[in-house]
DRENDO-1510 file (C-alpha; in Angstrom, 1 decimal, always signed):
<recs>
REC; n; res; u; v; w
REC; 1; MET; +41.1; +43.4; -4.3 .
REC; 2; ASN; +39.3; +43.5; -7.7 .
REC; 3; ASP; +39.9; +42.5; -11.3 .
REC; 4; ARG; +42.4; +45.4; -11.7 .
REC; 5; TYR; +45.0; +43.3; -10.0 .
REC; 6; ARG; +45.9; +40.5; -12.4 .
REC; 7; THR; +49.6; +39.8; -11.4 .
REC; 8; THR; +51.7; +39.8; -8.2 .
REC; 9; GLU; +53.4; +42.9; -9.5 .
REC; 10; ASP; +50.0; +44.7; -9.7 .
REC; 11; ILE; +49.3; +43.7; -6.1 .
REC; 12; GLY; +52.8; +44.7; -5.0 .
REC; 13; SER; +52.2; +48.2; -6.5 .
REC; 14; LEU; +49.2; +48.8; -4.3 .
REC; 15; LEU; +49.5; +52.2; -2.6 .
REC; 16; LEU; +49.0; +52.3; +1.2 .
REC; 17; GLN; +48.4; +55.4; +3.3 .
REC; 18; GLY; +50.8; +55.9; +6.2 .
REC; 19; HIS; +50.1; +57.4; +9.6 .
REC; 20; GLU; +52.0; +60.7; +8.7 .
REC; 21; ASP; +50.3; +61.4; +5.4 .
REC; 22; ASP; +53.0; +59.5; +3.6 .
REC; 23; GLN; +52.4; +56.8; +1.0 .
REC; 24; LEU; +54.2; +53.6; +0.3 .
REC; 25; ARG; +53.7; +50.6; -1.9 .
REC; 26; LEU; +52.9; +47.1; -0.6 .
REC; 27; ARG; +56.1; +45.6; -2.0 .
REC; 28; ASP; +58.1; +48.0; +0.1 .
REC; 29; ILE; +57.0; +46.3; +3.3 .
REC; 30; ALA; +56.0; +42.8; +2.2 .
REC; 31; SER; +57.0; +40.1; -0.3 .
REC; 32; VAL; +54.1; +39.3; -2.7 .
REC; 33; THR; +54.4; +35.8; -4.3 .
REC; 34; GLU; +51.9; +33.4; -5.9 .
REC; 35; GLY; +51.5; +29.9; -4.4 .
REC; 36; TYR; +49.7; +27.7; -2.0 .
REC; 37; GLU; +49.4; +28.6; +1.7 .
REC; 38; ASN; +52.3; +27.2; +3.8 .
REC; 39; PRO; +51.9; +25.7; +6.3 .
REC; 40; VAL; +48.7; +24.2; +5.0 .
REC; 41; ARG; +45.7; +24.2; +7.2 .
REC; 42; ASN; +43.2; +23.0; +4.6 .
REC; 43; GLU; +44.4; +21.0; +1.6 .
REC; 44; LEU; +42.5; +19.3; -1.2 .
REC; 45; ARG; +43.7; +16.6; -3.6 .
REC; 46; TYR; +42.0; +14.8; -6.5 .
REC; 47; ASP; +43.4; +11.4; -7.4 .
REC; 48; GLY; +46.7; +12.4; -5.7 .
REC; 49; ARG; +47.0; +15.8; -7.4 .
REC; 50; ARG; +46.6; +19.1; -5.6 .
REC; 51; ALA; +43.3; +20.7; -6.3 .
REC; 52; LEU; +41.1; +23.7; -5.5 .
REC; 53; GLY; +37.5; +23.1; -4.6 .
REC; 54; ILE; +34.5; +25.2; -5.6 .
REC; 55; SER; +31.1; +24.6; -3.9 .
REC; 56; ILE; +27.9; +25.7; -5.6 .
REC; 57; SER; +24.6; +25.6; -3.7 .
REC; 58; ALA; +21.1; +26.2; -5.1 .
REC; 59; LEU; +18.9; +28.7; -3.3 .
REC; 60; SER; +15.8; +27.6; -1.5 .
REC; 61; GLY; +12.8; +27.2; -3.7 .
REC; 62; THR; +14.8; +26.6; -6.9 .
REC; 63; ASP; +14.8; +23.6; -9.2 .
REC; 64; ILE; +18.1; +21.7; -8.5 .
REC; 65; THR; +18.0; +19.9; -11.9 .
REC; 66; LYS; +17.7; +23.2; -13.8 .
REC; 67; ILE; +20.5; +24.8; -11.7 .
REC; 68; GLY; +22.6; +21.7; -12.5 .
REC; 69; ARG; +22.2; +22.1; -16.3 .
REC; 70; GLN; +23.1; +25.8; -16.0 .
REC; 71; VAL; +26.2; +24.9; -14.0 .
REC; 72; GLU; +27.3; +22.3; -16.6 .
REC; 73; ARG; +26.9; +24.9; -19.4 .
REC; 74; THR; +28.9; +27.5; -17.5 .
REC; 75; LEU; +31.7; +25.0; -16.6 .
REC; 76; GLU; +31.9; +23.9; -20.2 .
REC; 77; ARG; +32.2; +27.4; -21.4 .
REC; 78; LEU; +34.9; +28.2; -18.8 .
REC; 79; GLU; +36.8; +25.1; -19.7 .
REC; 80; ASN; +36.8; +26.0; -23.4 .
REC; 81; GLU; +37.4; +29.7; -23.2 .
REC; 82; ARG; +39.2; +30.7; -20.0 .
REC; 83; MET; +40.7; +27.7; -18.4 .
REC; 84; PRO; +44.6; +27.8; -18.3 .
REC; 85; ALA; +46.5; +24.9; -20.0 .
REC; 86; GLY; +47.0; +22.0; -17.7 .
REC; 87; MET; +44.0; +22.6; -15.5 .
REC; 88; GLU; +41.1; +20.3; -15.5 .
REC; 89; ILE; +37.6; +20.4; -14.0 .
REC; 90; HIS; +36.1; +17.4; -12.2 .
REC; 91; GLU; +32.8; +16.9; -10.5 .
REC; 92; VAL; +33.3; +15.4; -7.0 .
REC; 93; PHE; +29.6; +15.4; -6.0 .
REC; 94; PHE; +26.9; +16.5; -8.5 .
REC; 95; GLN; +23.6; +16.5; -6.8 .
REC; 96; PRO; +21.4; +17.3; -9.8 .
REC; 97; GLU; +22.5; +14.1; -11.5 .
REC; 98; LYS; +21.6; +12.0; -8.4 .
REC; 99; VAL; +18.2; +13.8; -8.1 .
REC; 100; GLU; +17.3; +13.1; -11.7 .
REC; 101; ALA; +18.2; +9.4; -11.3 .
REC; 102; ALA; +16.2; +9.1; -8.1 .
REC; 103; LEU; +13.2; +10.8; -9.6 .
REC; 104; ASP; +13.3; +8.6; -12.7 .
REC; 105; SER; +13.5; +5.5; -10.5 .
REC; 106; PHE; +10.6; +6.6; -8.3 .
REC; 107; LEU; +8.5; +7.5; -11.4 .
REC; 108; ILE; +9.1; +4.1; -12.8 .
REC; 109; ASN; +8.1; +2.6; -9.4 .
REC; 110; LEU; +4.9; +4.8; -9.4 .
REC; 111; VAL; +3.9; +3.6; -12.9 .
REC; 112; GLU; +4.6; +0.0; -11.9 .
REC; 113; SER; +2.5; +0.3; -8.8 .
REC; 114; VAL; -0.4; +1.7; -10.7 .
REC; 115; LEU; -0.2; -1.1; -13.3 .
REC; 116; ILE; +0.0; -3.8; -10.6 .
REC; 117; VAL; -3.1; -2.4; -8.8 .
REC; 118; VAL; -5.1; -2.1; -12.1 .
REC; 119; VAL; -4.2; -5.7; -13.2 .
REC; 120; LEU; -5.1; -7.1; -9.8 .
REC; 121; LEU; -8.4; -5.3; -9.8 .
REC; 122; MET; -9.2; -6.6; -13.3 .
REC; 123; PHE; -8.7; -10.2; -12.0 .
REC; 124; ALA; -10.7; -9.5; -8.8 .
REC; 125; MET; -13.6; -7.4; -10.1 .
REC; 126; GLY; -13.6; -8.0; -13.9 .
REC; 127; PHE; -12.1; -6.2; -16.8 .
REC; 128; ARG; -14.5; -3.4; -17.1 .
REC; 129; SER; -14.4; -2.7; -13.4 .
REC; 130; GLY; -10.6; -2.8; -13.4 .
REC; 131; VAL; -10.5; -0.2; -16.3 .
REC; 132; ILE; -12.9; +2.1; -14.4 .
REC; 133; LEU; -10.9; +1.9; -11.2 .
REC; 134; GLY; -7.6; +2.2; -13.0 .
REC; 135; PHE; -8.7; +5.4; -14.8 .
REC; 136; ASN; -10.0; +6.8; -11.5 .
REC; 137; LEU; -6.7; +6.0; -9.9 .
REC; 138; LEU; -4.8; +7.7; -12.7 .
REC; 139; VAL; -7.0; +10.8; -12.4 .
REC; 140; THR; -6.4; +10.8; -8.6 .
REC; 141; VAL; -2.6; +10.8; -9.0 .
REC; 142; LEU; -2.5; +13.4; -11.7 .
REC; 143; GLY; -5.1; +15.6; -10.0 .
REC; 144; SER; -3.1; +15.4; -6.8 .
REC; 145; LEU; +0.1; +16.5; -8.6 .
REC; 146; MET; -1.8; +19.4; -10.1 .
REC; 147; ILE; -3.1; +20.5; -6.7 .
REC; 148; LEU; +0.4; +20.2; -5.1 .
REC; 149; ASN; +1.8; +22.3; -8.0 .
REC; 150; VAL; -0.7; +25.0; -7.4 .
REC; 151; PHE; +0.3; +25.2; -3.7 .
REC; 152; ASP; +4.0; +25.2; -4.5 .
REC; 153; GLY; +4.5; +21.5; -3.8 .
REC; 154; SER; +7.7; +19.8; -5.0 .
REC; 155; LEU; +8.4; +16.6; -6.9 .
REC; 156; GLN; +11.0; +14.7; -4.8 .
REC; 157; ARG; +11.6; +11.3; -3.2 .
REC; 158; VAL; +9.2; +11.7; -0.3 .
REC; 159; SER; +6.3; +13.0; -2.4 .
REC; 160; LEU; +6.6; +10.3; -5.0 .
REC; 161; ALA; +7.1; +7.6; -2.3 .
REC; 162; SER; +3.9; +8.9; -0.7 .
REC; 163; PHE; +1.9; +7.9; -3.8 .
REC; 164; VAL; +3.5; +4.5; -3.9 .
REC; 165; LEU; +2.6; +4.0; -0.2 .
REC; 166; ALA; -0.9; +5.3; -0.7 .
REC; 167; MET; -1.6; +3.3; -3.9 .
REC; 168; GLY; -3.8; +0.7; -2.1 .
REC; 169; MET; -5.7; +3.3; -0.1 .
REC; 170; LEU; -6.4; +5.5; -3.1 .
REC; 171; VAL; -8.7; +2.8; -4.7 .
REC; 172; ASP; -10.5; +1.9; -1.5 .
REC; 173; ASN; -13.2; +4.5; -1.8 .
REC; 174; ALA; -13.7; +3.8; -5.5 .
REC; 175; ILE; -13.9; +0.0; -4.9 .
REC; 176; VAL; -16.6; +0.4; -2.3 .
REC; 177; ILE; -18.7; +2.7; -4.6 .
REC; 178; LEU; -18.2; +0.6; -7.7 .
REC; 179; ASP; -18.9; -2.7; -6.0 .
REC; 180; GLY; -22.1; -1.3; -4.4 .
REC; 181; ILE; -23.2; -0.1; -7.9 .
REC; 182; GLN; -22.5; -3.5; -9.4 .
REC; 183; VAL; -24.3; -5.4; -6.6 .
REC; 184; ASP; -27.4; -3.2; -6.8 .
REC; 185; MET; -27.5; -3.7; -10.6 .
REC; 186; GLN; -27.3; -7.4; -10.2 .
REC; 187; ARG; -30.2; -7.2; -7.7 .
REC; 188; GLY; -32.3; -5.6; -10.4 .
REC; 189; ILE; -32.4; -2.1; -8.9 .
REC; 190; GLU; -33.1; +0.7; -11.5 .
REC; 191; ARG; -29.8; +1.9; -13.1 .
REC; 192; ARG; -29.9; +5.5; -12.0 .
REC; 193; THR; -30.9; +4.5; -8.4 .
REC; 194; ALA; -28.1; +2.0; -8.3 .
REC; 195; LEU; -25.6; +4.6; -9.5 .
REC; 196; THR; -26.5; +7.2; -6.9 .
REC; 197; GLY; -27.9; +5.1; -4.0 .
REC; 198; ILE; -24.6; +3.6; -2.8 .
REC; 199; GLY; -23.0; +7.1; -2.6 .
REC; 200; ARG; -25.8; +8.4; -0.4 .
REC; 201; LYS; -25.4; +5.5; +2.0 .
REC; 202; THR; -21.6; +5.4; +2.3 .
REC; 203; ALA; -20.4; +9.0; +1.6 .
REC; 204; MET; -20.0; +10.0; +5.3 .
REC; 205; PRO; -18.6; +6.6; +6.5 .
REC; 206; LEU; -16.0; +6.7; +3.7 .
REC; 207; LEU; -15.1; +10.3; +4.6 .
REC; 208; GLY; -14.6; +9.2; +8.2 .
REC; 209; ALA; -12.4; +6.3; +7.2 .
REC; 210; THR; -10.4; +8.6; +4.9 .
REC; 211; LEU; -9.9; +11.2; +7.6 .
REC; 212; ILE; -8.7; +8.5; +10.0 .
REC; 213; ALA; -6.2; +7.3; +7.5 .
REC; 214; ILE; -4.9; +10.9; +7.0 .
REC; 215; LEU; -4.7; +11.6; +10.7 .
REC; 216; ALA; -2.7; +8.5; +11.3 .
REC; 217; PHE; +0.2; +10.3; +9.5 .
REC; 218; PHE; -0.4; +13.7; +11.2 .
REC; 219; PRO; +2.2; +13.1; +14.0 .
REC; 220; ILE; +4.9; +12.9; +11.3 .
REC; 221; PHE; +3.9; +16.3; +10.0 .
REC; 222; LEU; +4.1; +17.8; +13.6 .
REC; 223; SER; +7.4; +16.1; +14.4 .
REC; 224; PRO; +10.0; +18.8; +15.2 .
REC; 225; ASP; +13.1; +16.6; +14.7 .
REC; 226; THR; +15.1; +15.8; +11.6 .
REC; 227; ALA; +12.8; +13.0; +10.5 .
REC; 228; GLY; +9.8; +15.3; +10.6 .
REC; 229; ILE; +11.6; +17.8; +8.4 .
REC; 230; TYR; +12.4; +15.3; +5.7 .
REC; 231; VAL; +9.0; +13.4; +5.7 .
REC; 232; ARG; +6.5; +16.2; +6.4 .
REC; 233; ASP; +5.5; +16.0; +2.7 .
REC; 234; LEU; +4.3; +12.4; +3.3 .
REC; 235; PHE; +1.3; +13.7; +5.3 .
REC; 236; ILE; +0.6; +16.5; +2.8 .
REC; 237; VAL; +0.6; +14.3; -0.2 .
REC; 238; LEU; -1.5; +11.6; +1.5 .
REC; 239; ALA; -4.0; +14.2; +2.7 .
REC; 240; VAL; -4.4; +15.7; -0.7 .
REC; 241; SER; -4.6; +12.4; -2.6 .
REC; 242; LEU; -6.9; +10.6; -0.2 .
REC; 243; LEU; -9.4; +13.5; +0.0 .
REC; 244; LEU; -9.3; +13.8; -3.8 .
REC; 245; SER; -9.9; +10.0; -4.1 .
REC; 246; TRP; -13.0; +10.3; -1.9 .
REC; 247; ILE; -14.4; +13.1; -4.1 .
REC; 248; LEU; -13.7; +11.3; -7.3 .
REC; 249; ALA; -15.2; +8.0; -5.9 .
REC; 250; LEU; -18.5; +9.8; -5.4 .
REC; 251; THR; -18.5; +11.8; -8.7 .
REC; 252; LEU; -16.3; +10.2; -11.4 .
REC; 253; VAL; -16.9; +6.5; -10.6 .
REC; 254; PRO; -20.7; +6.6; -11.0 .
REC; 255; VAL; -20.3; +8.5; -14.4 .
REC; 256; LEU; -17.7; +5.9; -15.6 .
REC; 257; ALA; -19.9; +3.1; -14.4 .
REC; 258; ASP; -22.9; +4.5; -16.2 .
REC; 259; LYS; -20.9; +4.5; -19.5 .
REC; 260; ARG; -18.9; +1.4; -19.2 .
REC; 261; LEU; -20.3; -1.0; -16.6 .
REC; 262; LYS; -22.6; -3.8; -17.9 .
REC; 263; VAL; -24.1; -6.5; -15.7 .
REC; 264; LYS; -24.3; -10.1; -16.9 .
REC; 265; GLY; -26.3; -13.0; -15.6 .
REC; 266; ASN; -29.6; -13.1; -13.7 .
REC; 267; ARG; -30.5; -9.6; -12.6 .
REC; 268; GLU; -32.9; -10.9; -10.1 .
REC; 269; GLY; -30.4; -13.4; -8.5 .
REC; 270; ASP; -28.5; -13.1; -5.3 .
REC; 271; PRO; -25.0; -11.7; -6.1 .
REC; 272; TYR; -23.6; -13.4; -3.0 .
REC; 273; GLY; -25.0; -16.8; -3.8 .
REC; 274; ASN; -22.0; -18.2; -5.8 .
REC; 275; SER; -19.5; -20.8; -4.6 .
REC; 276; TYR; -16.9; -18.2; -3.5 .
REC; 277; TYR; -19.2; -16.4; -1.1 .
REC; 278; ARG; -20.6; -19.7; +0.2 .
REC; 279; ALA; -17.1; -20.9; +1.0 .
REC; 280; LEU; -16.3; -17.5; +2.7 .
REC; 281; ARG; -19.6; -17.8; +4.7 .
REC; 282; SER; -18.6; -21.2; +5.9 .
REC; 283; VAL; -15.2; -20.0; +7.1 .
REC; 284; LEU; -16.7; -17.0; +8.9 .
REC; 285; ASN; -19.3; -19.3; +10.6 .
REC; 286; TRP; -16.5; -21.6; +11.8 .
REC; 287; VAL; -14.4; -18.7; +13.1 .
REC; 288; LEU; -17.4; -17.2; +15.0 .
REC; 289; SER; -18.3; -20.6; +16.4 .
REC; 290; HIS; -14.8; -21.3; +17.7 .
REC; 291; ARG; -14.0; -17.9; +19.2 .
REC; 292; ILE; -11.4; -19.1; +21.7 .
REC; 293; VAL; -9.4; -21.0; +19.1 .
REC; 294; SER; -9.6; -18.0; +16.6 .
REC; 295; LEU; -8.4; -15.5; +19.3 .
REC; 296; CYS; -5.5; -17.8; +20.4 .
REC; 297; VAL; -4.4; -18.1; +16.7 .
REC; 298; GLY; -4.6; -14.4; +16.3 .
REC; 299; PHE; -2.6; -13.6; +19.4 .
REC; 300; GLY; -0.1; -16.2; +18.5 .
REC; 301; LEU; +0.5; -14.7; +15.1 .
REC; 302; VAL; +0.9; -11.2; +16.7 .
REC; 303; ALA; +3.5; -12.7; +19.1 .
REC; 304; VAL; +5.4; -14.3; +16.3 .
REC; 305; SER; +5.4; -11.1; +14.4 .
REC; 306; LEU; +6.8; -9.2; +17.4 .
REC; 307; LEU; +9.6; -11.7; +17.7 .
REC; 308; CYS; +10.4; -11.5; +14.0 .
REC; 309; PHE; +10.4; -7.7; +14.2 .
REC; 310; ARG; +13.3; -7.7; +16.7 .
REC; 311; THR; +15.5; -9.4; +14.1 .
REC; 312; LEU; +15.0; -6.6; +11.5 .
REC; 313; PRO; +17.7; -4.0; +11.0 .
REC; 314; GLN; +16.5; -0.7; +12.6 .
REC; 315; GLY; +16.8; +2.7; +11.0 .
REC; 316; PHE; +14.3; +5.4; +10.1 .
REC; 317; PHE; +15.9; +5.8; +6.6 .
REC; 318; PRO; +18.0; +3.4; +4.6 .
REC; 319; ASP; +21.4; +4.4; +3.2 .
REC; 320; MET; +21.3; +6.3; -0.1 .
REC; 321; ASP; +21.9; +4.1; -3.1 .
REC; 322; TYR; +25.0; +6.1; -4.3 .
REC; 323; ASP; +28.2; +4.9; -6.0 .
REC; 324; GLN; +30.1; +7.1; -3.6 .
REC; 325; LEU; +31.1; +7.0; +0.1 .
REC; 326; TYR; +33.4; +9.0; +2.4 .
REC; 327; ILE; +36.0; +7.9; +4.9 .
REC; 328; GLU; +36.6; +9.9; +8.1 .
REC; 329; TYR; +40.2; +9.7; +9.4 .
REC; 330; LYS; +41.2; +11.3; +12.8 .
REC; 331; LEU; +44.4; +11.0; +14.8 .
REC; 332; PRO; +44.7; +12.2; +18.4 .
REC; 333; GLU; +44.5; +15.9; +18.9 .
REC; 334; GLY; +47.9; +17.6; +18.7 .
REC; 335; THR; +49.1; +15.5; +15.8 .
REC; 336; ASN; +50.8; +17.4; +13.0 .
REC; 337; SER; +48.9; +17.7; +9.8 .
REC; 338; THR; +51.9; +16.4; +8.0 .
REC; 339; GLN; +51.4; +12.9; +9.5 .
REC; 340; VAL; +47.7; +13.1; +8.5 .
REC; 341; GLY; +48.7; +14.0; +4.9 .
REC; 342; GLU; +51.2; +11.1; +4.7 .
REC; 343; ASP; +48.7; +8.6; +6.0 .
REC; 344; LEU; +45.9; +9.8; +3.6 .
REC; 345; HIS; +48.4; +9.7; +0.7 .
REC; 346; ALA; +49.1; +6.1; +1.5 .
REC; 347; ILE; +45.4; +5.3; +1.7 .
REC; 348; GLU; +44.8; +7.1; -1.6 .
REC; 349; ASN; +47.3; +4.8; -3.3 .
REC; 350; TYR; +45.7; +1.7; -1.8 .
REC; 351; LEU; +42.2; +2.8; -2.9 .
REC; 352; LEU; +43.2; +3.9; -6.4 .
REC; 353; GLY; +44.9; +0.5; -6.8 .
REC; 354; ARG; +41.5; -1.3; -6.5 .
REC; 355; SER; +39.7; -1.9; -9.7 .
REC; 356; GLU; +36.2; -1.0; -8.4 .
REC; 357; ILE; +37.3; +2.5; -7.4 .
REC; 358; THR; +37.5; +5.3; -10.0 .
REC; 359; HIS; +38.4; +8.5; -8.2 .
REC; 360; VAL; +39.5; +9.6; -4.7 .
REC; 361; THR; +39.2; +13.1; -3.4 .
REC; 362; THR; +41.2; +13.9; -0.3 .
REC; 363; SER; +40.6; +16.7; +2.2 .
REC; 364; ILE; +43.0; +17.6; +5.1 .
REC; 365; GLY; +42.0; +19.8; +8.0 .
REC; 366; GLY; +38.2; +19.3; +7.8 .
REC; 367; THR; +35.3; +18.4; +5.6 .
REC; 368; PRO; +35.7; +20.1; +2.2 .
REC; 369; SER; +32.4; +21.9; +2.4 .
REC; 370; ARG; +28.8; +21.2; +3.3 .
REC; 371; TYR; +28.3; +19.7; -0.2 .
REC; 372; ASN; +25.5; +17.3; +1.0 .
REC; 373; LEU; +23.0; +17.7; +3.7 .
REC; 374; VAL; +22.7; +14.0; +4.5 .
REC; 375; ARG; +26.2; +13.4; +5.8 .
REC; 376; SER; +28.0; +14.2; +9.0 .
REC; 377; ILE; +30.3; +17.2; +9.2 .
REC; 378; ALA; +33.5; +17.1; +11.3 .
REC; 379; ASP; +34.9; +20.1; +13.2 .
REC; 380; PRO; +38.0; +21.6; +11.6 .
REC; 381; SER; +41.2; +20.1; +13.0 .
REC; 382; LEU; +44.8; +19.6; +11.9 .
REC; 383; ALA; +44.5; +16.0; +13.1 .
REC; 384; TYR; +41.5; +15.3; +10.8 .
REC; 385; GLY; +41.2; +14.3; +7.2 .
REC; 386; GLU; +38.8; +12.5; +4.9 .
REC; 387; LEU; +38.5; +10.8; +1.6 .
REC; 388; ILE; +35.5; +10.9; -0.8 .
REC; 389; VAL; +35.6; +7.7; -2.8 .
REC; 390; ASP; +33.9; +7.1; -6.2 .
REC; 391; TYR; +33.0; +3.5; -7.2 .
REC; 392; THR; +32.0; +2.0; -10.5 .
REC; 393; SER; +28.6; +1.1; -9.1 .
REC; 394; PRO; +26.6; +1.0; -5.8 .
REC; 395; GLU; +26.9; -2.8; -5.9 .
REC; 396; ALA; +30.7; -2.6; -6.0 .
REC; 397; LEU; +30.7; -0.2; -3.1 .
REC; 398; THR; +28.6; -2.6; -1.0 .
REC; 399; ALA; +30.7; -5.6; -1.9 .
REC; 400; SER; +34.1; -4.0; -0.8 .
REC; 401; PHE; +32.8; -2.0; +2.2 .
REC; 402; ASP; +33.7; -4.4; +4.9 .
REC; 403; GLU; +37.0; -5.4; +3.3 .
REC; 404; ILE; +38.3; -1.8; +3.1 .
REC; 405; GLN; +37.2; -1.0; +6.7 .
REC; 406; THR; +39.0; -4.1; +8.0 .
REC; 407; TYR; +42.2; -3.1; +6.1 .
REC; 408; LEU; +42.2; +0.4; +7.4 .
REC; 409; ASN; +41.5; -0.7; +11.0 .
REC; 410; ALA; +44.5; -3.2; +10.8 .
REC; 411; ASN; +47.0; -0.8; +9.3 .
REC; 412; TYR; +46.1; +2.4; +11.2 .
REC; 413; PRO; +45.3; +1.3; +14.7 .
REC; 414; ASP; +46.0; +4.7; +16.3 .
REC; 415; ALA; +43.5; +6.5; +14.2 .
REC; 416; TYR; +39.7; +6.7; +14.1 .
REC; 417; VAL; +38.8; +5.4; +10.6 .
REC; 418; ARG; +35.2; +4.9; +9.5 .
REC; 419; LEU; +33.7; +4.3; +6.1 .
REC; 420; LYS; +30.3; +6.0; +5.9 .
REC; 421; ARG; +27.5; +5.9; +3.3 .
REC; 422; TYR; +25.2; +8.9; +2.8 .
REC; 423; ASN; +22.2; +8.6; +5.1 .
REC; 424; LEU; +19.2; +10.9; +5.5 .
REC; 425; MET; +19.6; +10.9; +9.3 .
REC; 426; TYR; +22.3; +13.3; +10.6 .
REC; 427; LYS; +25.0; +11.5; +12.6 .
REC; 428; LYS; +27.2; +13.6; +14.8 .
REC; 429; PHE; +30.9; +13.0; +14.4 .
REC; 430; PRO; +32.3; +11.3; +17.6 .
REC; 431; ASP; +34.4; +13.2; +20.0 .
</recs>
């Protein structure tokens, strides 16, 4: 079939070649009509009205947000120019919108984490030192993004979360160098010697510590399972950013310290002779003098931590913070799809009657399509159906989750009914 066949009459006029060099038209041997397949093996409804679904997937290596804008422009043009009267286009699951929202949220978290680290450093090491370390941190993050871009890295949840996770480690090398410079200057050492001496002493130990921190995440990169596929960028981003932080600590920090760092007070005095360090020295002396007590307290805290750890919810990834969930509904095998359709229609009416629910998409016979990689996919079956439910907000979804699950369990005891949120870990549909 092609675009030459625009009506059922055109299709009925299709010429067919017979076995004895005779020809006949399709309408001579078959009835050609326009309508939905009957009996229905797969059916889709949107807010109770029959619907047709179109799935659009981006190719690997493309920018999902740019593809999303192209799809929106195309749908708008089709709706204005070619859509028949009475037909509407609705988005059931629009991934680009969710990706943009997630990236915006992570970018805000990244900026907040940078500001928090800089402010804390200003209080702990002084205003000028905090500015130097903050600028070095900013250059480290931006430089890492540039390097990742050169090697075809991507900006997504895991890569941005890696920066947030590594924020404290990214300033460690710079703190060691800057503090050493500041202490040497306070001791009266010549300025250029103070700027370069600490780097010569600590460059290799800092590199060793940096490599240890990187290798701690290497097993995640090598993991062959689903978790490893999702979070392999965690190791890549940490490796690039931590190595760059080591390089900048030895090069950029001394230059900034030479321009901005000024030492006040007695240049010949002991920088560790103030009240803070005297108090710290007293505490350390007491701990070293009472080794048994200190070790018992340490082991006790570890034991308490292990006990508390058992009470934490376990899961490698949290549920996605979406305003949408899906409901799996399965009757015993051999059940007619008509019964599934009637039950789902009743559930539709119940859900649409709730104020926190905006839309319900119903699929009978199987999962509509693989529209999202982080959800379970059921095997096609006439005894299976599911509903994709849109809420006014993620908070409303969480608040009504248990209530709806309880209602469905009570009213459909012969069916397997489960409300499910989108989760990064694949969960197989139960037999």
